[in-house]
C-alpha positions as CSV (number, residue, x, y, z in Angstrom):
1,X,-9.0,-104.4,13.5
2,X,-5.2,-104.4,13.8
3,X,-3.5,-101.0,13.9
4,X,0.1,-100.8,12.8
5,X,2.4,-97.8,12.9
6,X,5.6,-97.4,10.9
7,X,8.0,-98.5,13.7
8,X,6.1,-101.7,14.1
9,X,6.2,-102.4,10.4
10,X,9.9,-101.7,10.3
11,X,10.5,-104.3,13.1
12,X,8.5,-107.0,11.4
13,X,8.9,-106.7,7.7
14,X,12.0,-106.4,5.4
15,X,13.0,-105.6,1.8
16,X,13.5,-109.3,1.3
17,X,9.9,-109.9,2.4
18,X,8.6,-107.1,0.1
19,X,10.4,-108.5,-3.0
20,X,9.0,-112.0,-2.3
21,X,5.4,-110.6,-1.9
22,X,5.6,-108.3,-4.9
23,X,6.8,-111.2,-7.1
24,X,3.7,-113.1,-6.0
25,X,1.3,-110.3,-7.0
26,X,3.1,-109.8,-10.3
27,X,2.3,-113.5,-11.1
28,X,-1.3,-113.0,-9.9
29,X,-1.7,-110.1,-12.3
30,X,-0.4,-112.2,-15.2
31,X,-3.1,-114.7,-14.3
32,X,-5.7,-111.9,-14.5
33,X,-6.5,-112.3,-10.8
34,X,-6.0,-108.6,-9.9
35,X,-8.7,-106.0,-9.7
36,X,-7.1,-102.6,-10.2
37,X,-9.2,-99.4,-10.3
38,X,-7.4,-96.4,-11.7
39,X,-6.2,-94.2,-8.8
40,X,-7.6,-90.7,-8.2
41,X,-5.2,-87.8,-7.8
42,X,-6.3,-84.6,-6.2
43,X,-3.8,-81.7,-6.6
44,X,-3.3,-78.8,-4.3
45,X,-1.5,-76.2,-6.5
46,X,-1.0,-73.7,-3.7
47,X,1.2,-76.2,-1.9
48,X,2.6,-78.0,-5.0
49,X,1.1,-81.1,-3.4
50,X,-1.1,-84.1,-4.2
51,X,-3.4,-86.7,-2.5
52,X,-3.7,-90.1,-4.1
53,X,-6.5,-92.6,-3.5
54,X,-5.7,-96.1,-4.6
55,X,-8.1,-99.2,-4.4
56,X,-7.4,-102.7,-5.5
57,X,-8.1,-106.4,-4.8
58,X,-6.2,-109.7,-5.2
59,X,-8.6,-112.6,-6.1
60,X,-5.9,-115.2,-5.4
61,X,-5.2,-114.1,-1.9
62,X,-8.8,-112.8,-1.4
63,X,-7.8,-109.5,0.1
64,X,-8.6,-105.9,-0.9
65,X,-7.2,-102.5,0.1
66,X,-7.5,-98.8,-0.3
67,X,-4.4,-96.6,0.2
68,X,-4.5,-92.9,0.7
69,X,-1.2,-91.0,0.3
70,X,-0.5,-87.3,0.5
71,X,2.7,-85.7,-0.9
72,X,3.4,-82.2,0.4
73,X,7.0,-81.3,-0.6
74,X,6.9,-78.0,1.3
75,X,6.5,-79.8,4.6
76,X,10.2,-80.4,4.9
77,X,11.3,-77.0,6.2
78,X,8.6,-77.3,8.9
79,X,10.1,-80.6,10.0
80,X,7.1,-82.6,8.8
81,X,7.2,-85.6,6.5
82,X,6.6,-84.8,2.8
83,X,4.9,-88.1,2.2
84,X,2.2,-89.5,4.5
85,X,-0.2,-92.4,4.0
86,X,-2.5,-94.9,5.5
87,X,-3.9,-98.2,4.1
88,X,-7.1,-100.1,5.0
89,X,-6.8,-103.9,4.5
90,X,-10.0,-105.9,3.9
91,X,-10.7,-109.6,3.9
92,X,-12.3,-110.2,0.5
93,X,-13.9,-113.4,1.6
94,X,-16.2,-112.0,4.3
95,X,-15.7,-108.2,4.1
96,X,-13.9,-107.9,7.5
97,X,-11.6,-104.9,7.7
98,X,-8.5,-106.6,9.1
99,X,-6.0,-103.8,9.5
100,X,-5.2,-100.1,9.3
101,X,-1.6,-99.4,8.8
102,X,0.8,-96.6,8.2
103,X,1.5,-96.6,4.4
104,X,4.5,-94.3,4.0
105,X,7.1,-96.9,4.7
106,X,4.9,-99.5,2.9
107,X,4.9,-97.3,-0.2
108,X,8.7,-96.7,-0.2
109,X,9.2,-100.4,0.4
110,X,7.1,-101.7,-2.4
111,X,8.6,-99.2,-4.8
112,X,12.1,-100.3,-3.8
113,X,11.1,-103.9,-4.2
114,X,9.8,-103.2,-7.7
115,X,13.1,-101.5,-8.6
116,X,15.0,-104.4,-7.0
117,X,13.1,-107.0,-9.1
118,X,13.5,-104.9,-12.3
119,X,17.2,-104.5,-11.6
120,X,17.6,-108.2,-11.1
121,X,16.3,-108.9,-14.6
122,X,17.7,-105.9,-16.4
123,X,21.0,-104.8,-14.9
124,X,24.3,-106.5,-15.7
125,X,25.1,-109.3,-13.3
126,X,28.4,-107.6,-12.4
127,X,27.0,-104.1,-12.0
128,X,28.8,-102.5,-9.1
129,X,28.3,-98.7,-9.2
130,X,25.0,-97.3,-8.3
131,X,24.0,-93.6,-8.7
132,X,21.0,-92.2,-6.8
133,X,19.6,-88.9,-8.3
134,X,17.4,-87.3,-5.7
135,X,17.9,-88.3,-2.0
136,X,14.5,-87.5,-0.7
137,X,11.9,-89.7,0.9
138,X,11.6,-92.4,-1.7
139,X,15.3,-92.9,-2.4
140,X,16.5,-94.9,0.6
141,X,14.4,-98.0,-0.2
142,X,15.6,-97.8,-3.8
143,X,19.1,-98.4,-2.6
144,X,17.9,-101.3,-0.4
145,X,16.1,-102.9,-3.4
146,X,19.2,-102.7,-5.6
147,X,21.5,-104.0,-2.8
148,X,19.1,-107.0,-2.4
149,X,20.0,-108.2,-6.0
150,X,23.4,-106.8,-6.9
151,X,26.8,-106.6,-5.2
152,X,27.3,-102.8,-5.2
153,X,30.8,-101.5,-4.3
154,X,30.2,-97.8,-4.6
155,X,27.2,-95.5,-4.3
156,X,27.2,-92.0,-5.9
157,X,24.7,-89.5,-4.6
158,X,23.3,-86.4,-6.4
159,X,20.9,-83.9,-4.9
160,X,20.2,-80.2,-5.5
161,X,21.0,-79.6,-1.8
162,X,24.3,-81.4,-1.3
163,X,24.0,-81.4,2.5
164,X,20.9,-83.6,2.1
165,X,22.9,-86.0,0.0
166,X,25.6,-86.2,2.7
167,X,22.9,-86.8,5.3
168,X,21.5,-89.6,3.1
169,X,24.9,-91.3,2.9
170,X,25.3,-91.1,6.6
171,X,21.8,-92.6,7.1
172,X,22.8,-95.5,4.9
173,X,25.9,-96.1,7.1
174,X,23.8,-95.8,10.3
175,X,21.5,-98.4,8.8
176,X,24.5,-100.8,8.5
177,X,25.4,-100.3,4.9
178,X,29.1,-100.1,4.8
179,X,29.5,-99.5,1.1
180,X,31.5,-96.3,0.4
181,X,29.4,-93.3,-0.9
182,X,30.4,-90.2,-2.7
183,X,28.4,-87.0,-3.1
184,X,28.8,-85.6,-6.6
185,X,27.4,-82.2,-7.7
186,X,27.5,-82.7,-11.4
187,X,25.0,-85.3,-12.6
188,X,26.9,-86.0,-15.8
189,X,30.0,-86.9,-13.9
190,X,28.1,-89.5,-11.9
191,X,26.1,-90.9,-14.8
192,X,29.3,-91.6,-16.8
193,X,30.4,-94.0,-14.0
194,X,27.1,-95.7,-13.2
195,X,26.0,-99.2,-14.0
196,X,22.7,-98.6,-12.3
197,X,20.9,-95.3,-12.0
198,X,17.9,-94.7,-9.7
199,X,16.0,-91.5,-10.3
200,X,13.8,-90.5,-7.4
201,X,12.8,-86.9,-7.9
202,X,9.6,-84.9,-8.6
203,X,11.4,-82.9,-11.3
204,X,9.5,-81.3,-14.2
205,X,12.6,-81.5,-16.4
206,X,15.0,-84.3,-17.2
207,X,17.6,-85.0,-14.5
208,X,20.1,-86.9,-16.6
209,X,21.5,-86.8,-20.1
210,X,21.5,-90.0,-22.0
211,X,24.6,-89.0,-23.9
212,X,26.5,-89.7,-20.7
213,X,25.2,-93.3,-20.2
214,X,27.9,-96.0,-20.3
215,X,27.2,-99.1,-22.4
216,X,25.1,-101.6,-20.4
217,X,23.6,-99.0,-18.0
218,X,20.2,-99.7,-16.4
219,X,17.9,-96.9,-15.2
220,X,15.1,-97.1,-12.6
221,X,12.8,-94.1,-12.9
222,X,10.4,-93.9,-9.9
223,X,10.0,-90.3,-9.0
224,X,7.8,-88.8,-11.7
225,X,4.2,-89.9,-11.5
226,X,2.3,-87.1,-13.2
227,X,2.1,-86.0,-16.8
228,X,3.8,-82.7,-15.9
229,X,6.9,-84.5,-14.4
230,X,9.9,-85.7,-16.3
231,X,13.0,-87.4,-14.9
232,X,14.4,-89.5,-17.8
233,X,15.5,-87.6,-20.8
234,X,14.6,-88.2,-24.5
235,X,18.0,-89.4,-25.4
236,X,17.9,-92.2,-22.8
237,X,14.4,-93.2,-23.9
238,X,15.5,-93.4,-27.5
239,X,18.7,-95.3,-26.7
240,X,17.0,-97.9,-24.6
241,X,16.7,-101.3,-26.1
242,X,14.2,-102.5,-23.5
243,X,11.8,-100.3,-21.6
244,X,9.9,-102.2,-18.9
245,X,7.1,-100.7,-16.9
246,X,5.3,-101.7,-13.6
247,X,1.9,-101.0,-15.1
248,X,1.3,-100.2,-18.7
249,X,-2.0,-98.2,-18.3
250,X,-0.5,-96.3,-15.4
251,X,2.6,-95.3,-17.3
252,X,0.6,-94.4,-20.4
253,X,-1.5,-92.0,-18.3
254,X,1.0,-90.7,-15.8
255,X,4.6,-91.0,-16.8
256,X,5.4,-87.5,-18.0
257,X,8.6,-88.1,-19.8
258,X,7.1,-90.9,-22.0
259,X,3.9,-88.9,-22.6
260,X,5.9,-85.9,-23.7
261,X,8.1,-88.1,-26.0
262,X,5.0,-89.7,-27.6
263,X,3.3,-86.3,-28.1
264,X,6.4,-85.0,-29.8
265,X,6.2,-87.9,-32.2
266,X,9.8,-89.2,-31.5
267,X,8.6,-92.3,-29.6
268,X,5.5,-94.3,-29.1
269,X,4.0,-96.5,-26.3
270,X,4.1,-99.5,-28.5
271,X,7.8,-99.5,-28.1
272,X,7.4,-100.5,-24.4
273,X,9.1,-104.0,-24.2
274,X,6.8,-105.4,-21.5
275,X,5.4,-105.1,-18.0
276,X,7.6,-106.3,-15.1
277,X,5.2,-109.3,-14.6
278,X,6.2,-110.7,-18.0
279,X,9.8,-110.9,-16.8
280,X,8.8,-112.6,-13.5
281,X,6.7,-115.2,-15.3
282,X,9.4,-115.7,-17.9
283,X,7.1,-114.9,-20.8
284,X,9.7,-112.3,-21.9
285,X,13.5,-112.2,-21.5
286,X,15.4,-109.7,-19.4
287,X,18.8,-108.4,-20.3
288,X,20.2,-110.3,-23.3
289,X,23.2,-108.1,-24.2
290,X,26.0,-106.7,-21.9
291,X,25.9,-103.4,-23.8
292,X,22.1,-102.7,-24.1
293,X,20.6,-99.8,-22.3
294,X,17.6,-100.7,-20.2
295,X,14.9,-98.7,-18.4
296,X,12.4,-99.6,-15.7
297,X,9.6,-97.0,-15.3
298,X,7.4,-97.2,-12.2
299,X,4.4,-94.9,-11.4
300,X,3.0,-97.3,-8.8
301,X,-0.2,-99.3,-8.7
302,X,-2.5,-100.1,-5.8
303,X,-2.0,-103.9,-6.1
304,X,1.6,-103.5,-5.2
305,X,0.7,-101.8,-2.0
306,X,-1.9,-104.5,-1.4
307,X,0.7,-107.3,-1.8
308,X,3.1,-105.7,0.8
309,X,0.2,-104.8,3.2
310,X,-1.0,-108.4,3.2
311,X,2.6,-109.6,4.0
312,X,2.9,-107.0,6.7
313,X,-0.4,-108.1,8.3
314,X,0.6,-111.7,8.3
315,X,4.0,-111.0,9.8
316,X,2.5,-108.8,12.5
317,X,0.0,-111.4,13.5
318,X,2.7,-114.1,13.7
319,X,4.9,-111.8,15.9
320,X,2.1,-110.4,18.0
321,X,2.8,-106.8,16.8
322,X,0.3,-104.0,16.7
323,X,-2.8,-103.0,18.6
324,X,-6.2,-104.7,18.2
325,X,-9.2,-102.3,18.5
326,X,-13.0,-102.5,17.9
327,X,-14.2,-100.0,15.3
């Protein structure tokens, strides 16, 4: 079995690789070649934390995986990561367990790749101003995903703790991203300027007001993944001409803002335009109007992790990265 840590994955696998591999699994899903078992979430209320267990299989690539991710927001003051994960990759042809790898970066990368693909189909081609609401652990790869598909000239950062937003901007520059960034305390001020909005929070109330959206804005909502969480407000949901999701069943069961809107009777799940795979296979159109408001909602699904894990494993084998052990 090959063991891979986060540093080794970072060296061998990029956002470009992730976008390519996620596109492949989206096509496999449209061909009904994905086995996806609904994930199990265990909550730890005393710590405002969760553990997620996510199995899947790809019958095209003949691989399977199970990912375990823990999300402990209160770790941050102790200098510990808030999100930690591992993934076991299995050969579905002979049952061999091929690799065990760190899944924290993998998770961030596949989520960024999903937003990148969605942005490519749904955002205006000339979109140039990106706002990131929430600069925590999942946000960095959101920026990378958007930058992979659009020529952004300015990045606006909003976070409850402004010092964290400044540190996030500095991290972007240290990474080699020379696009100017600005930290803005008022969300409404940033939203009014934004062509693309990435929400990456664990908020239980809406973090933006749809009345401030400019015509043609696109929203990526990736932070809320439980029925109790809400990032995107009702006005934005009702204004949207196209709402695209990463996984319909997942969103119906886990996306709090949409569940709440449906329960209030102001919106229904049959208004979802399509899954992202429908755009990738060209069975549905992406943006058709420069002024339409579009939303991509992602709660995550195990087969996206599987797609990236398989790509990471192949790259690592090619480059001789990782440690082989007998289990």
